[in-house]
N, C-alpha and C positions, 0 to 999 in steps of 0.2 A: 392474596399474599403480597405484602410490600417487600419485594425482593431487594430493592435498592435501599441500603441502610446507611450509606455514608461515603466518606472519602478517607484515604490514607496517604500521607505525604511520602513520596518515593525516596526522600533524603533523610528526614528526621523521624519518620514513622508517626507523626502527630495524626490524630484521628479527628474527623469532623462529621457532624450530622449533615444530611442533605441540604438543609437551608442555611447552614453557617457560612459556607464559602461558595464561590462560583467557578473560579479558574485555578489559581495556583495557591500554594501554601502561604498563609500570611506571615509565618515565622521566618522562612528562608527562601521563598520563591520556588520551591521544588514542585515538580509536576505531581499532580494528584492521581492516584489510582482509585477508580470507582470500586467500592466494596459491595459485594452482593451477599445475601444471606445464603451461603452455600450449604449450610446444614439443612435449612428448610428446603432448598432446591433438591438436595440429595434424597430427601424423604419423599418429595412429591413427584419427581420426574425420573424417568429411565431413558436410556438412549433411544428405545423404540418409540417413545413419545415424540421424538424429533423425526426419526426416520419415517414414521407413518404420516407425516404432514404432507399435504399436497402443494403447499406454497413453495414455488421454485424461485425464491429470492432470499435475501438475508433475513426477512421477517419470519421465516420458518423457525428461527432461533430466538423468537421473542421471549420465551421463558428465561433465557440467559442474558437478556438485555435490560438496561436500567431505564427504559422508556416504555410508555404505553403504546399500544397499537395506533398508528397514525390514522387508521380508518380510511374511508373514502373508496372510490372505485379504482379500477386499474389505471395507474398513472406511472410515469417514470420513477417517482418516489418509491413505489411498491415493486419496481422491477430491478432495483439495485441488488447486486450480488448474484449468487448461484451461477458463477461463471464456469465455463467448461475446462476440463483437463484433457490435454491431447498427448498421445504417445508420440515420441520423436525417434523412431527406430533408425532412420538413416543417419541422423546426427549422433545418436548413441553409438552406432557402429564406427563412425568416423573418429569418435573420441575414445573408443575402446571400452565403452560402458555397456552393461547388460540391461539396465532399467532406468530409462529417462523419460520424464514427462514434463509438460509445461502447462501451467494454469494461466489462462488468457484473460486478464482483466480488461482488455480493450473491448470486451463484449458488454461492459456496463453501459447504461443509458447515455452517459456523456463520454464514454470511451476511455475511462481510466479507473484505477483502484480508488481514487478519491471519492467516488460516488458513495462508497460504504460509509465513510465518516460523515459526509454531508447529509445523507439520508437520516442518520441517527440524530445529528445535530438539529436538523430541521424539525424532526419529530419532537425533540426536546424543546425547541423554540416555541412550537405550537402548544406544548404542555404548559410552559411557563408564561404563555401569552406575550411573547416578545414581538414587537412591531417590526423591527428591522434586524436582520442578521448581517454581519460584516465579516470579511476575511481578507488576509493578505495572501497573494498567490503568484507564482510564476506562470500560472495558467490553468493547470489541471484542477487544483482545489477550488479555484474561483469558478471554473466552468461547472464543476460538480455542484457547488453551492447554488450557482445561478440556475442550473437546470432543475435541481431538486426543489428549490424555492419556487420557481416558475410553475412547477407541476401542481402546487397547492395555493398559488397566489400570495406567497410570502415575499415581502420586500427584501432585496439583497443589495449590498454595496460591496464592491470589489476593489481593492487596491492592488495594482500589479506594476512591476517595474516596466518602464517603457520598452525595454529590450525583450519582453515576452514575445514568443513566436506569434506572428499575425493570425495563424489559424486558431490559436487559443483565445486571443483577444476577440476574434470574430464570434466565437462561441459565447463569450461573456455578453457581448452586445446583442446577439440574436435572442438569447434567453431573456433579455429585458432588464438585466441588472444595471445599476448605476455603477459605471466603470470609471475609475480615476487612475490614470497611468502616472507613476511616480518617476521623476527624474533622479533615479538612484537605484540601489540594489534591492533584492528581495528583503534583506534585513531592514533596510530603510522603510520599505512598504509595511513590514511586520510591525515595526515600532509605531509608525504613524497610524496604522489601523487600530492599535490598542488605545492610543491617545484619543482617537475619534470615538471609539466605543465608550470610553469613560466620559467624554465630553457630552455626547448626545444620548447616552443610555441605550446604545445598541447592544445586541447579544453577539459576542465575538466567537467565531468558529475557529480561530487560528490553531493550526497544527502545533502540537507540543505546548499548548496553552489551555485550551478547553479540554477537560478530561473526557468528554463524550466523544472526541474524535477517535481516540484509541478504542473506545467501545464499539464504534462502527467498524474499524479496521480489524478488530479481533474476529469478526464474523468470517474472515477468510480462513482463519485457523479452524473454525467449526466446519467449514466446507471441506477443508483438507482432511480433517479427522473423519468426516462421514465418507468421503471418497476412499480414503485409505482403508477404512474398515471393509468396504466392498472389495477393494483390490486384494486385500489380505485373504478374504474368504475365497476368491477365485484362485489365488495362489495355492491355497490348501487343497482345493479340488484338483488342480492341475499338477500338484507337487512341484511348483516352480520355486527356484531359489529366491524369488522376490520376498517370500514369506520368511526366509531364514536369516535375512540380513537387515534387521531393524537396528537402530531407528532410521526412519526416513530422514534424508538430508534436504533441507529447504534453502534455496538460494534466492535472496531478494535484494534489490538495489536500495541504497540508503542515502537520504539527503538530510532532512531535519531529524530523522530517527523515529518518526511516529508510526510508520508502517511496520517496521520490524518490532518495535515495542508493543504495538497493537496485536500483532500475530503472537508474540510471546505471551501477552496477557490472555489471549484466547485459550492457549494451551494450558496456562496456569489455572484458568477457570475450570477447564475440563478435568484437570488433575484434582482440583479441590472438590468437585462433585463426584469424583470416583469413576469417571467415564474413560480415563486412560490411566495406564500404570506408569508410563515414562514419557518424557518429552521427546519430540523429534529434535534433530540437530539443526540449529538455525545459523546460516552463514550469511553475513552481510557483505555487500559489494559496494564500494564507493569509487567514484572517479578520482584519479590521482590528483586532479586539480581541486578537489573538494572533499578532502579526506580527514576532516577534524575528528570524527568519531573513530575511524580506523587507526589514526595516530594514537589516540588515547588507549584504545584496546591493545595495540602492540606495545605500548609503554607500560601496560599493566596498571593503569590508573582510570579513575572515573572523572578526572579533571579534563574538561573539554576546552582546549585552547583555540580561540578563533583564528581563522586564516582568511586570506583574500582569495575567495573561490574563483576558479576559472575553468570551465568545462563546457563543451557543446551540449551536454546533457542538462538542460536548464532546470528540469524538474528536480534534480538532486544537487543543484548548485547553491550552496549555502555557506556563508561565512561563519556564522555561529549557530550550530544545530540546537534547536530548542527542546529536543527530547534526547539529548546525547547520553545522559547517564543511563536511562532505561534501555537505550539502544545498545550500549556497551554490555549491559547485563544480559540482554536477550541472547547474545552469542556466548558470553562467558558461562551463563548458568545452564546452557543446553549442550555444552561441549562443542560449540561451534567456533567460528573465527571470523576475521575480517580479511577481505582481499581487495586490493586496489587495482584498477585497470585504467589504461590510457584512453584518450579519445579515439585513437586509431584502433584500439582493441574494440571499442564500442561500435565504431563504424563497420568493422569486420563482422561483428556479431549481428548487426542489422541485416547485412547481406546473407549471412548464414541462416538466420531464422527465416528470412524471406524465401529461401530455397525449400524450407519445410512448410511453407504456406502461412507463416506468421509475420505480420507487418507490425513491427515494434518501434516505438519512439526511442530516442537514445537512452533515456533512463530505464525503459523496459528491457532494452537489449543489454544493458550493463550487467544484469544478473547472468545472462548466458556468457558474456565475456568473462565474468568471474568464474564460471564453471570451467571454461577452457583453461584458465590459469590454474584453477584448483586441481584439475586432472594432471596438468604438467608438473605441479608441485607435490603431487601425491597427497593432497589434502582430502580427497575422496578416492575411494577404491573402485576398481572395475566392477565389482559385484554390488556396490552400494545402491540402494534405490534412491533416486534423486528427482526432486521436483524443482523446476525453475519457475519463477513468477515473472510474467510480462506485465508491467504495471500500467502500460498505456499504448494507445494506437499510434502507428507511424503517421497517420494522417494529421496528428497533432503538430508535427514538425517536418513537413515535406522538404524543406530546405536541407535539413540534416540528412534525410533519407537519400537525397540526390547526391550527397557527398559519398555515400556508401556504395554507389554503383556507377557504371560507365554510362555516359549519355547515349541516348538512342540516336543512331545516324539519320540524317535527313537524305532521302533518295529521290531520284526522278520517278515519275509514275510509269515505269516500264519494267517488264519482266527481267530484262538484262540487268537493270539496276538492283533488282532483288537478288539475282544470282551472284552478283558481285559482292553484295553486302553480307550474304550468308556463307 
């Protein structure tokens, strides 16, 4: 069954066959949604066809993906996704919540959510026989592409701003990608990578540009759906209130807007095939210094006005979000909202999550910072089931992590010094 039947522009609704376009709408530059033959999928598959699969990665959802099985042995490419969900009872109690979980994307092969998009894009690159895949990144998307490409011997070129955290740049280099550090912003790197792709015939992975990135990121929605089905079954058995207060509220940090729009796309696909009856509530969290999408949402518009982004959360620091319109809709169409948090809020969230055993980078901790604010503003209620997404490992940006905690004291090698310190 050829389930991938084309694209639809998110702005003008123009439709294209798979071979007619590659990136954005030729008419207005709008982001393209991948269109699947949901009627055929509905007839051929049932939820149990997914639940019965043994593949503990995003590839268990291959029937709902527009790419072919990448094949091969067990490699990091085949290990992306299927990240754990943890209960956070102590943090829930502190916030006055009854049901709080965290989905930890730092457990992906290159330690961030971006592995999902890169795995699917690399599979697509192999399918169309692309020699080189290129992307612009503040670090995580580049590391994900470099790692996924290295797993199957695919050539990758990464453009990153020279201000990218050293740990992320180290990942790019260790994975063997061609790395070019741009003396400018992420947006400068983005534009340059597209120019290079056009000039040299490279396949461009860029977030909010290549429609297959959202197809990778939507797999998180599939995993959340599958996890929540199990959680709801347990709630029925235990007669727990968790089963009575749907929908689930999902909080996710937002930069370019592609993660939140990808998650939204995943739930829309599930709705289209009849596997869910209603959407979860999706709440976007942006840094106050990089809040172009939140500004548009609060203004009741889909017009994204560029800003001069400034936040320590480099992964969500964006002047002009490239998937802003769909990101606004992800919250609006699910009854969600946008929340903005300060850098100090983010640092406090890093420390709080650490006490629960979660080491999050600033962008990943932003979602929890947003939850703290959402509780204070009564955006979420005490009995609402809530899932926070940590999008990346704290090891990605140790410099920021050290700002969130007190420095360890240096002591003399004596017991007296220990007693004095503690």
